[in-house]
N, C-alpha and C positions, 0 to 999 in steps of 0.2 A: 528532588529530581529536577534537573535543569532541562527545559524543553527548547526545541528549535524555534518555536513560534514567536517569542518576543522579538528576537533579532530579525526575523523575517518581516514582521509587522513594522518595525522601525525602518527597515530598508524600503519597504513599499511606501510608507508615509513620506519618507525623504524624497523618493523619486517623484511622487505626485506633487509635493510642495515645490520641488525644483522646477518641474515642468510648468506649473502654474505661474511661478515667479518669473520665469524666463519667457513666458508667452508662447511656448511650443505646443504643437498639436499633441494630444494624448491618444495616439493610436496604439494598438496592442503591440506592434513591433517596436515602437519607440519606448514604450513602457518596459518591455522585456529587456531591451538594450540598456536602458537607464538602470534597471534593477541589477544587471550584471556589472555595470560600472560602479554603482553604489556598493554592491557586495564586495568588489575588489578593493575599493577604497576603505571600507570598514573592516576588511579582513585583518590587517595588522592590529587595529584597535581591539577588536573582539578577541583576537588570538591572545593578547596580553591579559584580557579579563577572564576568558573562558576558553581553554584550549580544546575541550571536547566538542565544541560547536562545529568547528571546521573539520573534525574527524567524522562527524555524523553526516555532513552534507553529501559526500560521495556515496555513503551507505543509503541515504534517502533516495538519491538518483538511481542507485542499483535496485532498490525496492520498486520504484516507479516503473523502470524498464522491465523488471521481472513481471510485475503485475500486468503491464500491457502485453507482454509476450504470452503470458498464460491466458489473458482475455482473448487474444486473437486465435490461439490454438484451440481453446474451448469452443469459441464460436464456429470455427471451421469443422470441428468434430461433430457438434450438434447439427449444423447445417447439412453436412454430408449424410448423417444418419436420417435426417428428415427427408432429404431429397431422394434417397435410395428406396427401392421398393420393399426390401426386407429390413426390419429394424434389428439393430445389434444392442440396443439400450437394455441395460440391466440395472434397475434402481436398487439402491441399498441405503440403509441408515447406519452410520458408524458413530461410535462414541470416541471422540478425539480427546485424549488427555492433554491438558493445557500446561504449558510452562509459564504462560502469561498470568500475571497475578493481579494487576490493577484493572479497574473497570475500563480505563482508557485503552489499555492494550487489548483487552478482550473485545471491546466494542469495535475497534478498528479491524481486528482479525476477523470477527464475525461478518462485518460489512464487506471486507475484501472477498471472503468466501462466498457470500451471497451475490455479489456483483459478477462473479465468474459464472458463465452459463454452464449448467449441468450440476451445480452445487448450490445448496441452500442451508444456511444455519437455521436450525429448528428451535433449539432450547439450550439452556445452560443449567447445569446441575446446581442445587442449592448451595453447595460449598464452593462453587465457581472453579472446579477442577476439571470438569468434563463438558465439552461442547458437543452437542448432538448435531450431526450434519447429514442431510439427505444428499446423495450423490447419484449421478447416472454414470455407471461404468459401461464400457463398451467391450463386447465379446464375453468376457468372464468377470465375475466379481472378485476382486482382490482387495479386501478391506485393509490388510496390513500395508500394502503398497500405497493405497490412498492415504492412510494415516501418516506414513513416512513422507510422502510427497508434501502434504499440508504442513507437517511439523518442520521439515527441512527446507521448505520453500517459504511460504508466507510467514509462518510464526517465527522462524529463525531470523529472517531478514528484518521483521518488525521489531523484534527484541534487541537486535543490534542497534537500532535507532533510539528506542525508548529507554535503554539502560546504559 
C-alpha cells in the first residue's frame, strides 16, 4: 500500500530547508504558499513515479472538507438542543459493520467518528468487522440511517484515499 505521507513529508522538508537557506521568515502563510509551490514543482516528478498520489490529493481535500462540514453541523445540532428548554436527544448504540480492514483505516475512522459531537466510538469487535458507536439521535432513533450516513460518508471517503 502506497501512502500519501512520504511525499507530503518530503514537500514540507523542502519548504523549510528552502526558507532557511534563503533567509526568509517562516510564517504560517509563507510556509503554506511555499508548500503549494513545492507541490506544483514536484507534481510532474511524482506523477511519473506514482500516478495514484495525485489522484488521492483531491480525495483527501474532499474528506477534510466533508469532515469540517459534519463537524460544524453536529456542533450546531448539539448546541441547539442544549440551549432549548426541551431536549430532543435520543441516545443509541449501533453496531457499524466495517469495510475498513487495516488497523490504520479503522483507527482513523474511529477517531473521525469520536471527534464529531454527538457520536463516540466505543469498541471494536475481536474480528475487527464491527465498530460499536454511541450516537445522539434527534427526534427519533433511526439506526439504519445513521449506519448508512457513517458508511457512505466517513468510511467511503476514507477508503477512497487509503486504497
